LOSE-390916 format. One line per field, with one value per residue (C-alpha): residue in three letters; x negated, y negated, z negated. Coordinates in steps of 0.5 Angstrom, whole numbers, m for minus. Example, Ala and Ser with C-alpha at 12.3 -4.5 7.8 and 13.67 -1.06 7.14 Angstrom:
aa [ALA SER]
east [m25 m27]
north [9 2]
up [m16 m14]
# end
This chain:
aa [MET SER ARG ALA PRO THR SER LYS ARG ARG SER ALA PRO PRO GLU ALA PRO LEU LEU PRO VAL PRO GLY LEU ASP TYR GLY VAL LEU ASP ASP LEU LEU GLY TYR ALA LEU ARG ARG ALA GLN ILE ALA LEU TYR LEU ASP PHE TYR GLN ALA THR ALA GLU LEU ASP VAL SER PRO PRO ARG PHE ALA ALA LEU VAL LEU VAL GLY ARG ASN PRO GLY MET ARG GLN GLY LEU LEU ALA GLN ALA LEU GLY LEU HIS ARG SER GLY ALA LEU ARG LEU THR ASP TRP LEU THR GLY ARG GLY TRP VAL GLU ARG GLN ASP ASP ALA ASP ASP ALA ARG SER TRP GLY LEU PHE LEU THR ALA ALA GLY LYS ARG LYS LEU ALA GLU LEU GLU ARG ARG VAL LEU VAL HIS GLU ALA ARG VAL MET ARG GLY LEU GLY GLY ARG GLY ALA ALA LEU LYS ALA ASP LEU GLU ARG LEU ALA ALA VAL ALA ALA VAL ASN ASN ASN ASP ASP GLY ASP SER ASP GLU]
east [2 m1 m2 m9 m8 m6 m13 m16 m11 m13 m8 m3 m1 6 6 8 10 18 19 25 27 30 37 38 44 42 48 49 41 39 42 39 33 31 31 26 22 21 19 14 12 10 6 2 1 m2 m6 m9 m10 m14 m18 m20 m18 m25 m25 m18 m16 m8 m6 m4 m11 m13 m9 m11 m18 m17 m13 m18 m24 m20 m18 m23 m21 m13 m9 m6 1 0 m3 4 7 4 4 12 10 12 7 6 5 0 m3 m4 m7 m12 m14 m15 m20 m24 m24 m28 m32 m30 m26 m27 m24 m27 m24 m22 m26 m20 m15 m18 m12 m13 m17 m18 m20 m26 m30 m36 m42 m40 m33 m35 m39 m33 m28 m33 m33 m26 m24 m29 m25 m18 m20 m21 m14 m10 m14 m12 m4 m5 m7 m2 4 0 2 7 4 3 11 13 9 12 19 17 15 21 26 22 24 31 32 29 34 39 37 37 44 49 55 58 56 61 60]
north [58 55 47 44 41 33 31 34 33 27 22 23 17 16 21 15 8 7 3 2 8 5 8 10 7 5 2 m2 m1 m6 m11 m9 m13 m7 m3 m9 m9 m1 m1 m7 m3 3 m1 m4 3 6 0 0 8 7 1 6 13 16 14 17 12 9 3 5 8 2 m3 1 0 m7 m8 m4 m8 m14 m12 m8 m4 m4 1 7 4 m3 0 4 m2 m7 m1 1 8 13 14 21 18 13 19 23 16 16 23 22 16 19 26 22 18 11 10 12 12 10 9 3 0 m3 2 10 13 8 8 3 4 2 1 6 3 8 5 m2 0 3 m3 m7 m3 m3 m10 m11 m7 m9 m16 m15 m11 m17 m22 m18 m18 m25 m27 m23 m27 m34 m40 m36 m31 m35 m37 m30 m28 m33 m31 m23 m25 m29 m23 m19 m23 m24 m16 m15 m20 m16 m9 m11 m15 m11 m14 m19 m24 m31 m30]
up [9 3 2 0 m7 m6 m8 m2 4 8 9 15 19 22 29 33 33 32 39 42 47 54 55 48 44 37 35 29 28 33 28 22 19 15 22 25 19 19 26 24 18 22 27 22 19 24 26 19 20 26 23 17 20 18 11 9 6 6 5 m2 m4 m1 m5 m11 m11 m9 m16 m20 m17 m19 m25 m29 m34 m32 m35 m30 m32 m30 m23 m22 m24 m19 m13 m14 m16 m22 m26 m24 m17 m20 m24 m17 m14 m20 m19 m12 m13 m19 m15 m9 m15 m13 m20 m26 m33 m39 m46 m49 m54 m58 m57 m58 m55 m48 m42 m37 m29 m27 m20 m20 m15 m10 m10 m10 m4 m1 m2 1 7 7 6 12 16 14 15 22 22 19 24 30 28 26 32 36 32 34 30 26 22 16 16 17 11 6 9 8 1 0 3 m2 m8 m6 m5 m12 m15 m11 m13 m21 m20 m25 m19 m23 m18 m17 m9]
# end
């Protein structure tokens, strides 16, 4: 069975939320912050997917549209860095966006060897529609958290920074 080219495949959501199964012993998983974060991430992705399903836009595709829209002329390497992708992943993502007619590559006026990414008129319309839907999704999630949403977001940003420092640590610490 052949697979469709990446540029033609629809983004697929996770099959189901990662909810605890009654009676199943999760052992150490129940004690791990990372496992709880993974459960939450899958649930959020599913909700995002439902909010944008007929538009065939995954969270990374949405993030790329936002970044290109807010940073006209950004280079693909910078997009890769901002999204935590390898260069090949950014190339596939850029190809997908240009294949939809939402993003275009334009030569850099100052460096003939380079080009930047720009939203097209269709990309601007798509981004506006996506932003409206994603903000509704976000408001629904934040309502579910009550007054704790802003603090949770700040804690998650702090966690990401701590984990990034730990990933770059050479192992020679005083602790």
